[in-house]
N, C-alpha and C positions, 0 to 999 in steps of 0.2 A: 522607462522600464515598466513592464506589466507587473501586476500583483503576483503572478506565478513566478516570474523570474526573480522578483525581489525575495520571495520566500525561499526559493532555491538557493540564492546567493547567501542569504542569512543562515540557512541551515548548514551550508557547506563550511561557513566560518566556524561553526560550533562542532563540526565533525559529527553531526547526527546521522546515523545510518538511515538510508532510505531504501525500502524494499521495492525494486522495480519489477512489476509483473509482466511487462512485455517490452520488447525492444524491436523496433522496426528499422531495418537497414535502409539507407537512402535510396530513393528511386524504386523501391519495391512496392508492390501493391499492398493495400490494407490487409492485415492479417485476420484470419477467422477467429471467432471466440474459442478459447481453450477449453478442453474437456475438464470438468471438475475432477473426474476420476478416470485415469487411463485404463484401457482394457488390461485385465490381470489374468494370469494363468493360475487360477485358484485350484484347479484340478487337472494337473498336467496329464494324467492318465486318460482323461476324457478327450484330449486333443490329438489329432493326427499329427504326424511329423510335419506336414505342410502348415498346419494351423499353428503349431508351436513356434516354428521358425518364422512364419509370416508375422505373427504378433511381435516376436522379438525384434525382427528387422523393421517393422512399422514403428515401434517405439523408438528405435535408434535413428531411423532415416526420414520419417514422415512428419515429425513436429515442425511447426512453422519456424521455430527458432532452430537453425541448424539443418534445414531441409536439404536432403541429398536425393536428387531426382533418380539417379540410377538405382540407388538402394531402395527408394520408395516404390519404384516401378516393379522391382523384383518382389518386394513385400506384397504388392497388390496381386501379382500373378499367383503367388503362393496362397494368399488368402482367398482368392477367387476359386482356386482348386479345392481348398479346404471347405469353402462354403457349398460347393457343389456336392461334395461327399457327405457333409454334415450340416445341412441348412438350418438346423435348430440350435447350433452352438452360438450363444449370444456373444461370447468374447470375440469369436472370429468375425461375426457380423459388425460389431461395434468397431473393431480395428479396421475393417475394410471401409466402413463408412467414413471414419475419421481420415483415413488415407486419401479417399476420394476428395473429401472436403478440402484438405490442406493442399492437395495437388491442384485443385481448381484455381487457387489463388496464385499459382505459378504460371498460369496460362494468360495470354493477352486478354484484356477486358473485352475486346471485340470478338474473340474467338468463340465459335460455337461450342468447342470442347469445354470451355469454362462452365457454361450453363449446364451442359450434359453431366459433368462430374458432380456438380452441386445437386442435380436432380437424382443422381444415383445414390448419393449420401442420404438425401432427404427420404428417398424411397425405402432405404433400409431402416431408418429410424421409424418411419410410419408403419412399416410392416410389423416391426417388433411391438409397437404400441397397439396396433390393431389386433394382434393375436394375444394381447394381454400379458405381455412378458412380466414376470415377477422379479424385475430388476429395475432399479431406479434410473439407471444410466440412459436408456433410450428416451424416456420421458423428459429427462433433464436436457439432453442434447437437442431434442426436437423443440423444447421450449425456448432454447437460446436462439433458435432460427425463426421464431414467430414474431411478426411485427404487430399482429392484432392481439391486444391484451385479453379480449374475451376468449380467443382460441388458446391463448397461453395459460389461462387460469387452470383448466382441468389437468393440464400436463404438469404444472407445478404442484397441484394438490396431490396428484398420484405420486410424484417424486418424493414428497415428504411422508406420504403414507408408507412407502416402501423403505425409505431411509430417513427417519425422523431427525438424524444428526447430520444430514447433508450440510457441508460447510457453507453453501451459498443459497440453496433453494428456499429456505425459510425467509430469508431477506427478500429475495425476488418475489416470493409469493405475497409477502406483506405489501410490497410496493405495488404489485399488480392489483391486489384487493383494494388498496386505497385509491388507486386511479379509477377503479370501477365503482367507487362509492360504498364499498363494503368495509366500513370503518371498524366495526367491532371485530370482524375477522382479521383485519390488518393488525390491530393492536395485539391480538393473541398470537398471530404468526410472528410478529416482530419480537414479542417477549420470548417466544420459543427460540428464535434466532439468537438472541442474546444469551439464552440459557445454554445452548448447545455449541455455539461457535466461540472458542476461546479468543480472548483479546490478544492481538499480536502486535499492533503498531498504532501510531497516532492517527493514521487514516481511518482505522476502525472507529475511533472515538468521533472523528469528524463526520463519518457516515451516520453514526447513531444520532448525533446532534442535528444533522440534516433531516433525518426522519422525524425527530421530535418537532422540528419546525413545521414539517408537513402536518403532523398531528395537531399542532396548535392551530394551523390554518384551517383544519377540518373540523374545528370546534371541539377538540378533545384535549383541553389544557391539562387535565389530571393525568392522562396517559403520557402527554409530552413531559410533564414534570417527573413522572416515574422513570422515563428513559434518561432524562437529564441527571437525576440523582444517581442512577447507576453509572453513568459516564463519570461523574465526579469521583466515585469510588474506584473505577477502573484505572484512572489516570494518575492516581496518587504516587505510583512508583516512577513516573516519567520525570525526566529532567525538567527543571523549572522553565527553560526556554521552550521546550516542547509543549508543556502544559499551556504556556502562554499562547502559542500558535493554535492549539486546539480551541481554546476559549475565544481567541480572536476570530475564529471561523464561525462561531455560534451567534445566533440571533439573540440580542440582549434580552428580549422578552422572555426567554427561557429561564433566566435566573433573576430577573428584576424583583420578582415577588418573594425571593428567598434572601433575606438580609445577610445571613452568614455567607452563603455562596456568592452573593453579589460582591461582598467585601473582599472575598478571596480573589475573585476574578479581577476586581479593580486594582488590587495590589500586584497582580501578575502582569497585567497588560503593558505597563511601562517597559517590561523586559523585551518586548518584540514590536513596539510601536514607536512612532516618532524617530525613525531611523534613517531619515533622508541623507544625512551627512555620512552615515556608515555605508549606505549603499553607494554614495558618490566615491567614498574612499576605496571601496572594493573595486569599483570600475577603474579608478586611477591606478591602483596597484596592478591590475591586469594589463593596463597600458604601459606599465613600466615607469610610471611617473611617481616615484617613491616619495619624494619630498612633498608633493602636493597631496598625496594620499595621507601622509602623516598629519598635515594641517587639517584635512577634512576629518580625520578620526579624532583629532583633538577637539574640533568644534562639536563633534557628536558627544564627546564626554562632557563638554560644557553645557550643551543643550539638554541632554538626557543621559546621565551617567549610568543608568541601569543596564543596558544591553551588554552582556559579557563579550559579544563579538568585537566591540570597540577596543577592548583591552587585548584580546587575542590578536587582532590585526596590528595594533600598535607594537606589541611585543615582537611580532614577526617582522614588521618593517624596520624596527631598530636593529634587529639581528641581521637583516639584509644589509644594513648600512655599516655593520661592524661596530655597533654601539651597545654592547651587552649591559653596560651600567644603566643606560636609559631604559632598556627593556626590563631590567630588574626593578627600576623605579616605578614603571607603569604597573608591573605585576604586583609589586608590594602594595601600592596604593589600592589596587582592587581588592587584594586579600584582606587588607585592614578594614575596608568598609563593608566587606561581605559578612552579613549576620547569620546566614544559613551555614551551619557547620558542614553539612553534606556537600553543598555547592562549593564551599571554600576548599575542601579536600579534593574534590574533583578537579578544580582549577589548578591547585598546587601540583597534582600528579601530572597534569598536561603541560606544565611549563617545560620549555626547552632546557636541556642540561646547562647550556651556556648562561641562561638567565638565572638558574638556581645558583650557579657558581658565583655570579656577580652580586647576589643578595647578601645581606648581613647574615653572618653565620649563626648568631643566636636566634634570629628570626626563623631561619631554615630549620634549625634543630627543634624549635618549638612546634613548627608545623609538622615535622616528621613525627614527633611524639603524638601530637594531636590526631594526625591522620594515620598513625600506625604504619608508617612507611619506613622500611629499613634504609640505612645510609648506603 
């Protein structure tokens, strides 16, 4: 099992939501990068009827996820007509470029039309950039399609000049600057990224720690330490197992010199490491080998009793076998040894109703009072 599949299996046991940014259907060509900001009809009165309907239809039919060829082709025709009558309308031009780009990935990789559609999209973005459009979107879109970091740099710089709170451009600018050896600029750009881009999920924290590692490697340990400290504060509200995965992904050099942080990380890591038997139990359950899965989960508890997933799995397996008393015994043992009140209440609320009914009534009543859960 790869490290990625292990992590996915582990998180699925804990029912931790994962935000998926892209889904690619089987046997479909690779999808193009998504626009950070879709074309908007900010001033409907300034748009022709064709432009307004073309943008609406493009937003509905042309995205790579849910692409509808007939609808997108109609959107392109409407946008082409709108662009002829109003060539300076940025919203129309951007919608048309994105429609061309997404349509190109529906063509055969060997087809000439694929390359032609891409060039049409790139041509629109380039013309908007060349004429100095005071809109961040064409600079951003063109930057996404540049392989050369030197050429990408001014596009990203202009993007953040026009939209300092762009959700992605500051981060990309920092990475580009760092790759070009502009370390001081990269530090400032990444600080701005952390200032203006709200923390959403654990992947954000992992990205921050990854950049901190790059700063450490570039000879800027003080800047790396600042990013690491900010991550430590950002993740305080995450579930314990999620925080464990975040710090598990980090280079230990980032916190080794900070005794308090290092101690917190060391106390967290057992909750998501040394889980070989849990992974084996999960695979066995998927194969329908319930008794063997129970044995593996028990071995996991003996070897490392910290991971919550072991108890979640055992409870579920015993319920599958019609043994709620054993499920209640496993759950009760975990709740008794759990020292963190928040984690204990989260676990109690997640128990199957049949498990709760099989637990000792006085224990259940105490937990309900403690966790402020109605009967």
